[in-house]
Each structure stands twice: as structure tokens, then as C-alpha cells.
C-alpha positions as CSV (number, residue, x, y, z in Angstrom):
1,M,-28.7,3.8,-9.3
2,F,-26.1,2.1,-7.1
3,G,-24.0,0.9,-10.0
4,G,-23.3,4.5,-11.0
5,Q,-22.2,5.4,-7.4
6,D,-19.9,2.4,-7.3
7,E,-18.3,3.4,-10.6
8,E,-17.9,6.9,-9.4
9,A,-16.2,5.7,-6.2
10,K,-14.0,3.4,-8.2
11,Q,-12.9,6.3,-10.4
12,S,-12.2,8.5,-7.5
13,G,-10.1,5.8,-5.8
14,D,-8.2,5.2,-9.1
15,A,-7.5,8.9,-9.4
16,R,-6.2,9.1,-5.8
17,N,-4.0,6.0,-6.4
18,Y,-2.7,7.6,-9.6
19,L,-1.8,10.8,-7.8
20,L,-0.1,8.9,-5.0
21,R,2.0,6.9,-7.5
22,Q,2.9,10.0,-9.5
23,S,4.0,11.9,-6.4
24,I,6.2,8.9,-5.4
25,I,7.7,8.8,-8.9
26,Y,8.4,12.6,-8.9
27,T,10.0,12.2,-5.5
28,F,12.4,9.6,-6.9
29,K,13.0,11.7,-10.1
30,H,13.7,14.9,-8.1
31,P,14.9,13.7,-4.6
32,V,16.8,16.8,-3.4
33,F,14.8,19.9,-4.3
34,G,11.6,18.4,-5.7
35,I,9.5,19.9,-8.5
36,G,8.7,23.2,-6.7
37,M,6.4,24.2,-3.9
38,F,2.7,24.1,-5.0
39,Q,3.7,22.8,-8.4
40,F,2.5,19.2,-8.3
41,P,-0.8,19.8,-10.2
42,N,0.9,21.8,-12.9
43,Y,3.9,19.4,-13.2
44,E,1.7,16.4,-13.3
45,G,-0.7,17.9,-15.9
46,R,2.2,19.1,-18.1
47,M,3.9,15.7,-17.9
48,S,0.7,13.9,-18.8
49,I,0.1,16.1,-21.8
50,E,3.6,15.5,-23.0
51,A,3.0,11.8,-22.6
52,G,-0.2,12.1,-24.7
53,V,-2.7,11.5,-22.0
54,T,-5.2,13.6,-20.1
55,G,-3.7,15.1,-17.0
56,N,-5.4,14.9,-13.6
57,W,-4.3,18.4,-12.4
58,H,-5.0,17.8,-8.7
59,E,-2.9,17.8,-5.6
60,T,-1.4,14.6,-4.2
61,H,-4.0,13.9,-1.4
62,N,-1.2,13.0,0.9
63,S,0.8,15.6,2.8
64,L,4.0,13.5,3.1
65,T,4.2,12.8,-0.6
66,Q,3.2,16.4,-1.3
67,V,6.3,17.6,0.6
68,S,8.6,15.0,-0.8
69,S,7.6,15.5,-4.4
70,E,7.4,19.3,-4.3
71,C,10.2,20.1,-1.9
72,G,12.4,17.0,-1.9
73,V,13.3,14.2,0.5
74,P,15.2,16.5,3.0
75,A,12.0,18.6,3.4
76,A,10.0,15.4,4.0
77,I,12.4,14.3,6.6
78,F,12.2,17.6,8.4
79,F,8.4,17.4,8.2
80,V,8.3,14.0,9.8
81,V,10.9,15.0,12.5
82,A,8.9,18.1,13.4
83,I,5.8,16.0,13.9
84,G,7.7,13.3,15.8
85,S,9.6,15.6,18.1
86,S,6.6,17.6,19.1
87,M,4.7,14.5,19.9
88,A,7.6,13.0,21.8
89,S,8.1,16.1,23.9
90,V,4.4,16.3,24.9
91,N,4.4,12.5,25.5
92,R,7.3,12.9,27.9
93,I,5.4,15.7,29.8
94,Y,2.3,13.6,29.8
95,G,4.1,10.7,31.4
96,Q,5.9,12.9,34.0
97,A,2.7,14.7,34.9
98,R,0.8,11.4,35.4
99,R,3.6,10.0,37.6
100,E,3.9,13.2,39.7
101,G,0.1,13.8,40.1
102,Y,-0.4,16.9,37.9
103,T,-3.8,16.0,36.5
104,E,-4.4,19.3,34.7
105,I,-1.1,19.0,32.8
106,A,-1.6,15.4,32.1
107,N,-5.1,16.1,30.7
108,A,-3.9,19.0,28.5
109,S,-1.0,16.8,27.2
110,F,-3.5,13.9,26.5
111,C,-5.8,16.3,24.6
112,Y,-2.8,17.5,22.5
113,L,-1.8,13.9,21.7
114,L,-5.3,13.1,20.8
115,S,-5.5,16.1,18.5
116,M,-2.2,15.0,16.9
117,V,-3.9,11.7,16.0
118,G,-6.5,13.6,14.1
119,Y,-3.9,15.8,12.4
120,L,-1.9,12.7,11.4
121,T,-5.1,11.2,9.9
122,S,-5.5,14.3,7.8
123,V,-1.9,14.2,6.8
124,F,-2.4,10.8,5.2
125,F,-5.6,11.7,3.3
126,L,-5.3,15.4,2.5
127,S,-2.7,17.6,1.0
128,N,-2.5,20.2,3.7
129,A,1.3,20.3,4.4
130,Y,1.7,24.0,3.7
131,R,-1.3,25.1,5.8
132,S,-1.0,26.5,9.3
133,Y,-1.9,23.3,11.1
134,L,1.7,22.0,11.5
135,P,3.2,25.3,12.9
136,I,0.2,25.6,15.2
137,M,0.7,22.0,16.5
138,I,4.4,22.6,17.0
139,G,3.8,25.8,18.8
140,L,1.2,24.1,21.1
141,A,3.8,21.4,21.8
142,I,6.4,24.0,22.7
143,A,3.9,25.9,24.9
144,I,2.7,22.8,26.7
145,T,6.3,21.5,27.2
146,V,7.8,24.8,28.5
147,S,4.9,25.8,30.7
148,A,4.5,22.3,32.2
149,Q,8.2,22.0,32.9
150,K,8.1,25.4,34.6
151,E,5.0,24.5,36.7
152,M,6.4,21.1,37.7
153,S,9.9,22.5,38.6
154,E,8.4,25.3,40.7
155,T,6.1,23.1,42.8
156,G,8.0,19.9,42.9
157,P,6.5,16.4,42.7
158,R,3.0,16.2,44.1
159,T,1.9,13.3,46.2
160,W,-1.6,11.9,46.1
161,R,-3.7,13.4,48.8
162,R,-6.9,12.0,50.0
163,P,-10.0,14.1,49.4
164,A,-11.7,15.7,52.4
165,G,-13.9,13.2,54.3
166,Y,-12.1,10.3,52.7
167,L,-11.7,8.4,56.0
168,R,-15.2,9.1,57.1
169,L,-16.5,7.6,53.8
170,R,-14.3,4.6,54.2
171,R,-15.6,3.9,57.7
172,A,-19.2,4.4,56.6
173,A,-18.6,1.9,53.8
174,G,-17.2,-0.6,56.2
175,W,-13.6,-0.6,55.1
176,R,-10.7,-1.3,57.5
177,S,-8.6,1.5,58.9
178,L,-5.5,2.5,57.0
179,S,-3.4,2.2,60.1
180,R,-3.7,-1.6,60.3
181,P,-1.1,-3.5,58.3
182,N,-2.2,-5.6,55.4
183,S,-5.7,-4.0,55.3
184,H,-5.5,-3.5,51.5
185,F,-9.0,-2.0,51.3
186,S,-10.8,-5.2,52.2
187,P,-14.2,-5.2,53.9
188,Q,-14.4,-6.0,57.7
């Protein structure tokens, strides 16, 4: 029973490796314009039949090689730059929000960056380059960046404020007063 599952997994892995190698080969054969958007399965199948072997007729299972083989290297560069610039702009906002005390903005930026990790994982294992995920992620990055910059410029840097009852809680816990020099939150 398990031998059949192992063989099936090996065949699936071999098929994915074949598709990855073919997409890289087609990228080098057609570097500027590629083979045509959504044409990888057809092109691979036709080339395999012309070579006298059975074609795979599947997508590349990698979004970057999907873009590079179907649309060319310039499109793949734009694809990577779009992802990188959206992550960089939100990462800048995340750092600024953390430094200046905007926890809501920092949390939203962190959630975006975390979701980008999930998206990048799917980019490496699925061929979803032409789906709406990338435009949505770029739009979210723009929305977060613009609204966060507006919010932070209108209110100015926030300083950390002690919560209500902070000093009472410190005294009750036995901590020294903040007015003494070198107190550094050590017990009395």
C-alpha cells in the first residue's frame, strides 16, 4: 500500500521538476516576449509531441517562471519589483509606526507583511501569477502606506504614555518612585 503512494509522490515530484526545468528553458529560448500569456501548457505539449514524447500539458507550478517563460524576463523583473516595492513601503511604515508609537498602524503593517509571506510561499509553489492576488496585495500596500503617512503626519510623533493608575500599581507592587534618579524599576 505504501509503496504505491511513494511511487505516486515520486512521479508527481518528477513532473513538477520537469515543468520547472521546461519553464526555465523556455525563458532562455524566448527571453524578451516569452511564449505568450497562458500558453505554457499548450507550448510544452506541442514541443513534447514534436520531440516524440508525451507532453505534460500542465502549468509551471511556479509563478515567477510562469511569468518569465510566458511573458519574458522584463515582465518577471516587473513582477519581482512590484512585490519588493510593496513590501518595502509597508516595512518602512511598520518601522516608523513602531518608533513613533502608532500601535494600530504597526499591527496593520505587520499583518500585511505576514500575509505577504503567505503570498510569496504560494508564488513559489503555484502558478497564480495572473490571478488577482498580486494587484490586491499591491493595492493594500498603497492604501496602508498612504493612510498611515497621512495619519502620522497629521498627529505628529506619539510619545509613550503611562496607562491610568500606572503609578498606583507601581507603588502597590513595591517599585521605587520614578522621580528618584537611578531607580531603574528595581524593588525597594
